[in-house]
N, C-alpha and C positions, 0 to 999 in steps of 0.2 A: 937681413941685408939682401937686396936683390940687385944684381948688376947685369945689365944687358947691353951688348954691343950690336945687337940685331936691330929689328925694326919694330917690334911690339912686345909689350910685357903687361901682364895683369897680376895684381896682387890684392888679395882680400884677406883682411885679418879681422876676426870678430871675437869679442869677449862678451857674450850675451849674458852670462850668469853673474858677472861682477863679483864673484866670491873671492878671488885672489887678485891682487894688483898685478897687472900684466903690462909690461912695457912694449909698446908697438913702435917699431922704428924701421924706416926704409931708406936706403940710399940707392938711387937708380941713375945710371949714366948711360946715355945712348949717343951714338954718332951716326950720321949718314941717313940716307933714304927716307922711308915712310914712317917716321917715328910715331909711336902712340904709347901712352901710359894710361892705364885705368887703375886707380888705387882707391880702396875703400877700407878705412880703419874705424873700428868702433871700440870704445872703452879705454880707460886709464891714460897712460902717458904718451899719447900719440905723437908721432913726429915723422915727417917725410921730407926728403931732399931729392929733387929730380933735376937733372941737367941733361939737356938735349942740344945737339949742335946744329944739325942741318936738315933741310928739305921739308917734309910735310908735318912738322911738329904738331903735337896735340897733347894735352895732359888733362885728365879729368880726375879730380880728387874729391873725396868725401871723407871727412873725419867727424866723428860724432861726439865723444865726450871726454872731458877732463883736461889733459895736458896740451892739447893741440898745438902744433906748429907745422908750417909747411913752407918750403922755399922752392920755387920753380924758376929755372933759368933756361930759356930757349933762345938760341941765337940766330936762327936764320930761316927764311922762306915763308911757309904758310902758317905761322904760329897761331896757337889758340890755347887758352887755359880756361877751364870752368872749375871753380872750386867752391865747395860748401863746407864750412866748419860749423858745427852746431853747438857745442856747449863749452862752458868754462873759459880757459885762458887762451883763446885763439890768438894766433899770430900768423901772418903770411907775408912773405917777401916774394914778389913776382918781378922778374926782369925779362923782358923780351926785347931784343935788339934786332930789328930788321924785318921788312916785308909785310905780310898781310895781317898783322897782330889783331887779337881780340882777347880781352880778359873779362870774365864775369865772376865776381867774387861775392859770395853770400856768407856773412858771418852772423850768427844768430845768438850771440852770447856776449861775453866780455871780449871786445874786439880791438885788435891792433892790425894794421896792415900797411904795406908799402908797395906801391906799384910804380914801376919805371918802364916805360916803353920808349925806346928811341926808334922812331917809327917809320912806317911807310903808310899803311892804311889803318891806323890805330883806332880801336874802339874800346872803351872801358865802361863797365856797368857794375856798380857797387850797391849792395844792400846790407845794412846793418840794423839790428834791433837791440 
């Protein structure tokens, strides 16, 4: 679990050997100013929940294999999410409410997603295979 009330956080979790089942899970909450989250998870039971409240939001996620889930909620100003989930049971819930929104979602496996932008300058780009 990673919790940040500051302005930037980066978490990388990698299970490259795949010998033991590892649960990767992240909860990140930020408020205020120049928010940024960069998260990369690889292997087993991936999960990420990211909530950011205001100003220059951004969240860049990558999850690679098996249990994937991600939920991103960004509520104000210069929102942006770029997410890639590569294998297995992908799910993604993205909610951005307000201002300069952008979502780009790539899911390259078993894919479910839900995107809701209650917008200003909304842009959505989705790729699924």
